[in-house]
Residue frames relative to the residue before (quaternion, step in Angstrom):
aa qw qx qy qz dx dy dz
M 1.0000 0.0000 0.0000 0.0000 0.00 0.00 0.00
K 0.2235 -0.7573 0.6011 0.1230 3.58 -1.02 0.85
L 0.0403 -0.8398 0.5375 -0.0648 3.54 -0.42 1.29
L 0.1926 -0.7419 0.6314 0.1172 3.56 -1.10 0.80
M 0.0812 -0.7935 0.6029 0.0188 3.59 -0.60 1.18
I 0.1135 -0.7842 0.6098 0.0138 3.55 -0.65 1.22
E 0.2758 0.7614 -0.5066 0.2960 3.56 -0.13 1.33
D 0.2773 -0.7963 0.5169 0.1473 3.60 -0.71 1.06
N 0.6106 0.5358 -0.3557 0.4621 3.59 1.25 -0.24
K 0.3066 -0.8050 0.4780 0.1715 3.56 -0.26 1.26
S 0.5896 0.5566 -0.3852 0.4406 3.61 1.11 -0.45
V 0.6229 0.5139 -0.3343 0.4859 3.58 1.09 -0.69
V 0.6408 0.5285 -0.3178 0.4572 3.57 0.97 -0.88
E 0.6745 0.4977 -0.2985 0.4563 3.58 0.87 -0.95
M 0.6380 0.5217 -0.3240 0.4644 3.57 1.02 -0.78
M 0.7158 0.4507 -0.2650 0.4630 3.59 0.79 -1.01
A 0.5730 0.6043 -0.3850 0.3980 3.60 1.09 -0.62
I 0.6090 0.5550 -0.3451 0.4494 3.58 1.08 -0.70
F 0.7067 0.4532 -0.2584 0.4779 3.57 0.91 -0.94
F 0.6286 0.5264 -0.3396 0.4609 3.58 1.03 -0.73
K 0.6294 0.5407 -0.3328 0.4481 3.57 1.02 -0.80
K 0.6351 0.5271 -0.3272 0.4601 3.59 1.01 -0.80
E 0.6866 0.4674 -0.2757 0.4838 3.57 1.09 -0.71
Q 0.3443 -0.7652 0.4634 0.2850 3.56 1.36 -0.27
W 0.3377 0.7295 -0.5119 0.3028 3.53 1.00 0.90
E 0.3970 -0.6748 0.5670 0.2559 3.54 -1.21 0.58
V 0.0072 0.8383 -0.5400 0.0748 3.58 -0.36 1.24
T 0.1563 -0.7420 0.6459 0.0880 3.54 -1.07 0.89
Y 0.1841 -0.7933 0.5756 0.0738 3.57 -0.86 1.00
V 0.0232 0.7644 -0.6443 0.0097 3.56 -1.01 0.86
Y 0.3409 -0.8074 0.4704 0.1031 3.53 -1.04 0.88
D 0.7685 0.2245 -0.1786 0.5719 3.61 1.22 0.12
G 0.6590 -0.5758 0.3343 0.3498 3.54 -1.22 0.57
I 0.6395 0.5337 -0.3360 0.4396 3.59 0.98 -0.78
T 0.6780 0.4753 -0.2859 0.4824 3.57 0.88 -0.95
A 0.6016 0.5825 -0.3530 0.4173 3.57 1.07 -0.73
V 0.6748 0.4809 -0.2953 0.4757 3.58 0.88 -0.93
E 0.6399 0.5255 -0.3239 0.4577 3.58 0.99 -0.82
E 0.6724 0.4975 -0.2957 0.4613 3.57 0.92 -0.92
F 0.6405 0.5227 -0.3243 0.4598 3.58 0.95 -0.83
N 0.7071 0.4906 -0.2664 0.4340 3.58 0.87 -0.96
K 0.5037 0.6369 -0.4348 0.3894 3.60 1.22 -0.19
D 0.7979 -0.0393 0.0665 0.5978 3.58 1.07 -0.76
P 0.1333 -0.8579 0.4897 0.0809 3.62 0.52 1.15
Q 0.7249 0.4233 -0.2466 0.4843 3.59 1.05 -0.70
G 0.6085 0.6195 -0.3340 0.3666 3.58 1.24 -0.15
W 0.6271 0.5537 -0.3382 0.4310 3.58 1.25 -0.25
D 0.3297 -0.7426 0.5507 0.1915 3.56 -0.95 0.90
I 0.7863 -0.0083 0.0371 0.6167 3.59 1.09 -0.74
I 0.1056 -0.7530 0.6428 0.0932 3.55 -1.20 0.63
T 0.1098 -0.7440 0.6522 0.0953 3.57 -1.00 0.84
L 0.0963 -0.8342 0.5418 -0.0361 3.55 -0.80 1.07
D 0.2745 -0.7351 0.6015 0.1497 3.54 -0.76 1.11
L 0.4421 -0.7106 0.4785 0.2658 3.61 -0.97 0.78
N 0.7238 0.4102 -0.2409 0.4998 3.59 1.00 -0.77
L 0.1841 0.8052 -0.5302 0.1913 3.55 0.09 1.32
P 0.4345 -0.6505 0.5414 0.3081 3.59 -1.15 0.53
G 0.7492 0.4131 -0.2872 0.4307 3.55 -1.22 0.42
K 0.7596 -0.1704 0.1633 0.6061 3.54 0.80 -1.06
D 0.4836 -0.6949 0.4563 0.2740 3.56 -0.78 1.07
G 0.6292 -0.5761 0.3821 0.3552 3.54 -1.18 0.67
M 0.6079 0.5473 -0.3566 0.4514 3.59 1.07 -0.64
E 0.6449 0.5093 -0.3121 0.4767 3.57 1.02 -0.80
V 0.6360 0.5239 -0.3249 0.4641 3.56 1.00 -0.83
A 0.6446 0.5211 -0.3222 0.4572 3.60 0.92 -0.88
A 0.6522 0.5194 -0.3137 0.4544 3.57 0.95 -0.88
E 0.6819 0.4824 -0.2952 0.4639 3.59 0.94 -0.85
I 0.6117 0.5321 -0.3466 0.4718 3.58 1.07 -0.68
R 0.7029 0.4717 -0.2731 0.4570 3.58 0.89 -0.93
K 0.5539 0.5747 -0.4052 0.4457 3.62 1.17 -0.32
V 0.7213 0.4278 -0.2297 0.4940 3.55 1.09 -0.77
S 0.8062 0.0298 0.0251 0.5903 3.59 0.95 -0.91
Q 0.2668 -0.7697 0.5644 0.1333 3.55 -0.79 1.07
T 0.7478 0.4606 -0.1993 0.4347 3.55 1.19 -0.45
V 0.5155 0.6337 -0.4535 0.3565 3.64 1.10 -0.33
P 0.4599 -0.7020 0.4633 0.2848 3.63 -0.71 1.01
L 0.0592 -0.8186 0.5695 -0.0457 3.56 -0.79 1.11
I 0.0740 -0.7846 0.6155 0.0054 3.56 -0.77 1.12
I 0.2606 -0.7579 0.5799 0.1465 3.57 -0.78 1.04
I 0.1183 -0.7478 0.6497 0.0676 3.54 -1.05 0.88
T 0.1017 0.8381 -0.5204 0.1283 3.57 -0.53 1.10
A 0.3636 -0.6922 0.5788 0.2315 3.51 -1.25 0.58
R 0.5274 0.6215 -0.4039 0.4151 3.57 1.32 -0.05
D 0.0521 -0.8474 0.5282 -0.0148 3.54 0.16 1.28
T 0.4443 0.6463 -0.4982 0.3697 3.54 0.59 1.19
D 0.6039 -0.5834 0.4028 0.3642 3.56 -1.10 0.67
S 0.6596 0.5336 -0.3238 0.4187 3.58 0.90 -0.90
D 0.6620 0.4964 -0.3127 0.4664 3.59 0.95 -0.82
Q 0.6680 0.5050 -0.3060 0.4529 3.57 0.93 -0.87
V 0.6744 0.4814 -0.2966 0.4749 3.57 0.89 -0.89
L 0.6322 0.5255 -0.3353 0.4602 3.59 1.00 -0.80
G 0.6358 0.5306 -0.3283 0.4544 3.57 0.99 -0.79
L 0.6587 0.4948 -0.3023 0.4795 3.56 0.98 -0.81
E 0.6543 0.5046 -0.3147 0.4672 3.57 1.00 -0.76
M 0.6428 0.5151 -0.3238 0.4655 3.58 1.15 -0.53
G 0.7066 -0.4972 0.2503 0.4369 3.57 1.25 -0.01
A 0.4533 0.6750 -0.4713 0.3417 3.61 1.20 0.13
D 0.3996 -0.7087 0.5319 0.2348 3.56 -1.17 0.63
D 0.7938 0.0134 0.0394 0.6068 3.56 1.19 -0.55
Y 0.1180 -0.7871 0.5941 0.1166 3.58 -1.24 0.16
V 0.1595 -0.7511 0.6347 0.0868 3.53 -1.27 0.60
V 0.2834 -0.7792 0.5410 0.1408 3.58 -0.85 1.00
K 0.3917 -0.6964 0.5550 0.2317 3.56 -1.00 0.91
P 0.5589 -0.2340 -0.7953 0.0197 1.52 -2.00 1.51
F 0.1338 -0.8022 0.5797 0.0502 3.55 -1.05 0.75
S 0.5126 -0.6044 0.5095 0.3352 3.52 -1.30 0.33
P 0.5124 -0.6433 0.4662 0.3260 3.61 -0.88 0.84
I 0.6260 0.5427 -0.3400 0.4450 3.57 1.04 -0.75
T 0.6218 0.5378 -0.3365 0.4591 3.58 1.07 -0.73
L 0.6672 0.4897 -0.3077 0.4695 3.58 0.90 -0.89
I 0.6286 0.5290 -0.3383 0.4590 3.59 0.95 -0.80
A 0.6554 0.5105 -0.3096 0.4626 3.59 0.96 -0.88
R 0.6438 0.5145 -0.3254 0.4636 3.59 0.97 -0.84
I 0.6516 0.5214 -0.3142 0.4526 3.58 0.93 -0.92
K 0.6754 0.4981 -0.3000 0.4535 3.58 0.87 -0.94
A 0.6558 0.5148 -0.3177 0.4517 3.59 0.94 -0.88
L 0.6805 0.4781 -0.2910 0.4729 3.58 0.90 -0.89
H 0.6486 0.5256 -0.3173 0.4498 3.57 1.00 -0.81
R 0.6184 0.5489 -0.3485 0.4415 3.60 0.98 -0.81
R 0.6906 0.4782 -0.2874 0.4603 3.56 0.88 -0.91
A 0.6604 0.5040 -0.3093 0.4629 3.57 1.00 -0.78
E 0.6753 0.5151 -0.2853 0.4442 3.58 1.13 -0.65
L 0.4573 0.7268 -0.4383 0.2657 3.61 1.17 -0.39
P 0.6896 0.4719 -0.3243 0.4434 3.65 0.77 -0.85
R 0.6492 0.5174 -0.3295 0.4498 3.62 1.07 -0.67
T 0.7230 0.4571 -0.2602 0.4478 3.56 0.80 -1.00
S 0.6895 0.4751 -0.2923 0.4620 3.60 1.12 -0.49
E 0.5315 0.6190 -0.4149 0.4028 3.59 1.25 -0.10
G 0.6777 0.5251 -0.3577 0.3702 3.53 -1.27 0.33
G 0.5846 0.6021 -0.3744 0.3944 3.60 1.19 -0.26
G 0.7995 0.0293 -0.0137 0.5998 3.59 1.19 -0.36
S 0.6922 -0.4620 0.3393 0.4384 3.52 -1.30 -0.05
S 0.6354 -0.5236 0.3937 0.4087 3.55 -1.28 0.33
A 0.6110 0.5481 -0.3568 0.4461 3.58 1.09 -0.63
E 0.6461 0.5113 -0.3200 0.4676 3.56 1.03 -0.80
A 0.6528 0.5288 -0.3171 0.4400 3.57 0.98 -0.87
S 0.6620 0.5454 -0.3144 0.4067 3.56 1.01 -0.83
V 0.7565 0.3543 -0.2110 0.5077 3.59 1.13 -0.51
A 0.5767 0.6080 -0.3783 0.3933 3.59 1.23 -0.22
F 0.0219 0.8232 -0.5645 0.0572 3.55 0.48 1.19
D 0.2191 -0.7946 0.5526 0.1232 3.56 -0.81 0.99
V 0.7160 0.2338 -0.2356 0.6142 3.58 1.30 0.10
T 0.1056 0.7919 -0.5903 0.1151 3.58 -0.65 1.12
T 0.0060 -0.7696 0.6385 -0.0078 3.56 -0.91 0.98
A 0.8051 -0.2944 0.1780 0.4833 3.58 -1.23 -0.21
N 0.8344 0.0850 -0.0004 0.5446 3.59 0.88 -0.93
F 0.6871 0.4618 -0.2483 0.5030 3.57 1.27 0.23
Q 0.0163 -0.7765 0.6299 0.0059 3.56 -1.11 0.79
L 0.0497 -0.7965 0.6025 -0.0012 3.56 -1.10 0.77
N 0.1483 -0.7771 0.6096 0.0497 3.54 -0.98 0.97
S 0.3258 -0.7811 0.5029 0.1757 3.58 -0.44 1.21
K 0.6211 0.5572 -0.3506 0.4253 3.60 1.09 -0.62
T 0.7741 0.3250 -0.1779 0.5134 3.57 0.85 -0.93
R 0.3368 -0.7577 0.4823 0.2827 3.58 1.35 -0.20
E 0.4628 0.6481 -0.4632 0.3889 3.56 0.94 0.95
A 0.0702 -0.7804 0.6207 0.0266 3.55 -1.13 0.75
Y 0.1262 -0.8063 0.5776 0.0193 3.56 -0.96 0.95
L 0.0990 -0.7645 0.6354 0.0444 3.53 -1.06 0.86
G 0.8327 -0.0152 -0.0353 0.5524 3.56 -0.62 1.13
G 0.7066 -0.4686 0.2557 0.4646 3.57 1.11 0.69
R 0.6638 0.4711 -0.3054 0.4942 3.60 1.27 -0.09
E 0.4535 -0.7015 0.4775 0.2724 3.58 -0.88 0.93
I 0.3784 -0.6788 0.5810 0.2417 3.56 -1.05 0.83
P 0.3282 -0.8301 0.4184 0.1678 3.59 -0.35 1.22
D 0.8972 0.1404 -0.0434 0.4164 3.48 -1.44 0.43
L 0.2018 0.7917 -0.5503 0.1720 3.59 0.85 0.90
T 0.3697 -0.6970 0.5676 0.2352 3.57 -0.94 0.90
P 0.6927 -0.4694 0.3155 0.4474 3.64 -1.17 0.28
K 0.6920 0.4715 -0.2891 0.4640 3.59 0.87 -0.90
E 0.6338 0.5239 -0.3384 0.4575 3.61 0.97 -0.75
F 0.6485 0.5123 -0.3173 0.4651 3.57 0.96 -0.87
D 0.6854 0.4929 -0.2907 0.4503 3.57 0.88 -0.93
L 0.6131 0.5319 -0.3413 0.4741 3.59 1.08 -0.68
L 0.6670 0.5052 -0.2968 0.4602 3.56 0.89 -0.96
K 0.6634 0.5058 -0.3046 0.4596 3.57 0.94 -0.88
A 0.6443 0.5439 -0.3281 0.4259 3.58 0.88 -0.94
M 0.7240 0.4262 -0.2491 0.4818 3.58 0.92 -0.88
A 0.6696 0.5168 -0.3091 0.4347 3.59 0.96 -0.86
Q 0.5794 0.5877 -0.3777 0.4198 3.59 1.14 -0.49
K 0.7762 0.1821 -0.1010 0.5952 3.58 1.21 -0.52
P 0.1603 -0.8361 0.5186 0.0796 3.59 0.42 1.23
K 0.8420 0.1818 -0.1964 0.4684 3.51 -1.14 0.92
Q 0.5207 0.5925 -0.4481 0.4207 3.62 1.22 -0.02
V 0.3437 -0.7416 0.5423 0.1947 3.56 -0.91 0.93
F 0.1470 -0.7855 0.5991 0.0490 3.55 -0.86 1.06
S 0.3645 -0.6954 0.5700 0.2422 3.54 -0.95 0.85
R 0.6475 -0.5048 0.3863 0.4204 3.57 -1.24 0.29
E 0.6276 0.5400 -0.3375 0.4480 3.59 1.01 -0.78
Q 0.6508 0.5130 -0.3174 0.4610 3.60 0.97 -0.82
L 0.6732 0.4933 -0.3010 0.4613 3.57 0.94 -0.84
L 0.5969 0.5432 -0.3637 0.4651 3.60 1.07 -0.64
Q 0.6905 0.4783 -0.2818 0.4637 3.57 0.90 -0.92
L 0.6890 0.4978 -0.2841 0.4437 3.59 0.93 -0.89
V 0.7809 0.3834 -0.1741 0.4613 3.55 0.86 -1.01
W 0.7218 0.4114 -0.2599 0.4921 3.58 0.90 -0.86
G 0.2742 -0.8521 0.4239 0.1382 3.54 1.21 -0.46
Y 0.7436 0.2566 -0.2221 0.5761 3.59 1.16 0.47
E 0.6797 -0.4576 0.3541 0.4507 3.56 -1.29 0.10
Y 0.0929 -0.8408 0.5333 -0.0059 3.54 -0.29 1.29
Y 0.2240 -0.8188 0.5219 0.0839 3.54 -0.72 1.13
G 0.4941 0.6775 -0.4251 0.3409 3.57 1.23 0.16
D 0.6419 -0.5038 0.4129 0.4047 3.51 -1.36 0.14
E 0.5816 -0.5920 0.4230 0.3639 3.58 -1.14 0.58
R 0.5595 0.6074 -0.3928 0.4046 3.58 1.20 -0.33
T 0.4154 0.6650 -0.4728 0.4020 3.56 1.32 0.03
V 0.6566 0.4996 -0.3037 0.4766 3.57 0.94 -0.90
D 0.6471 0.5330 -0.3256 0.4372 3.59 0.89 -0.91
A 0.6552 0.5211 -0.3161 0.4463 3.57 0.97 -0.87
H 0.6807 0.4713 -0.2937 0.4777 3.58 0.95 -0.82
I 0.6149 0.5345 -0.3438 0.4669 3.59 1.04 -0.72
K 0.6298 0.5468 -0.3319 0.4407 3.58 0.97 -0.84
K 0.6767 0.4746 -0.2889 0.4830 3.58 0.93 -0.91
L 0.6441 0.5304 -0.3208 0.4482 3.58 0.97 -0.87
R 0.6506 0.5296 -0.3187 0.4413 3.57 0.94 -0.85
R 0.6173 0.5514 -0.3465 0.4414 3.57 1.00 -0.78
K 0.6897 0.4759 -0.2812 0.4677 3.56 0.95 -0.89
I 0.6175 0.5301 -0.3446 0.4679 3.59 1.06 -0.68
E 0.6717 0.5169 -0.2983 0.4388 3.58 0.93 -0.89
N 0.5706 0.5875 -0.3850 0.4255 3.60 1.23 -0.28
V 0.7798 0.3297 -0.1733 0.5032 3.59 1.15 -0.48
G 0.8241 -0.1147 0.0908 0.5472 3.61 1.12 -0.36
P 0.7710 -0.3382 0.2541 0.4761 3.57 -1.28 -0.29
Q 0.5695 -0.6059 0.4401 0.3388 3.55 -1.21 0.54
V 0.1325 -0.8164 0.5604 0.0438 3.57 -0.73 1.07
I 0.6112 0.4891 -0.3618 0.5062 3.59 1.28 -0.04
K 0.1015 -0.8331 0.5438 -0.0029 3.55 -0.31 1.29
T 0.3621 -0.7004 0.5712 0.2282 3.54 -1.16 0.69
V 0.1373 -0.7413 0.6507 0.0909 3.54 -0.98 0.89
W 0.3748 -0.7969 0.4264 0.2066 3.53 -0.06 1.35
G 0.8223 0.2088 -0.1917 0.4935 3.52 -0.91 1.01
V 0.7290 0.3883 -0.2289 0.5152 3.59 1.28 -0.14
G 0.6596 -0.4700 0.3592 0.4636 3.58 0.55 -1.16
Y 0.6373 -0.5188 0.4163 0.3891 3.55 -0.96 -0.95
K 0.0545 -0.7752 0.6260 0.0652 3.53 -1.31 0.36
F 0.4053 -0.6657 0.5704 0.2594 3.53 -1.35 0.38
D 0.1570 0.7798 -0.5906 0.1359 3.59 -0.81 1.00
D 0.0247 -0.8249 0.5643 -0.0225 3.58 -0.42 1.23
T 0.3734 0.7611 -0.4679 0.2497 3.59 1.21 0.27
E 0.6744 0.4789 -0.3006 0.4748 3.60 1.21 -0.38
E 0.4087 0.7387 -0.4547 0.2838 3.56 1.32 0.01
């Protein structure tokens, strides 16, 4: 795994370097926001995971996240922050992060988060090669009245139009709900289904990702992610 760690606290870097070495990951460390953007832009498609501290010199972590997402909507991004407030965490997710970890944290927890996110991001790569690209493009494994989804290519279509630039978490949320149209999912259920591990974040993590997903859906057609007040969310494209 090739990882970019953006962190100005050198004690945190030194601590994590020990654990990264045990995992035999290739890690590049940068200590300020300006250098972080420069390093990312050297090879935007070459990073498997990015961890990003919010409190950075030179350029704030939120700005760095925004610049990364301008270039790549899909590179997995984990925010690491000492800002233990709901507003900061939700804002980070809205800026394009897939996950967040609050300082102080256990190195083992961060390693687990990285592995879980990486596994999901790797699914389209590891599942390729079983057939031709033409076969992959039509082999939709989720199909409803007006929606199709291909897990191998990580593509989703509404009314024949592709929903653009889905991040790993957005795609997984959409798939989880579309597999069971009209079933209502609570936020707790979606955390378990999509994040796939013991998640210690606020349930508003789900709300932040749903908000971003809805924006992208609205770029191609009617809204199919419905809110069921007091319960959660459901997928319903019957009104399309």
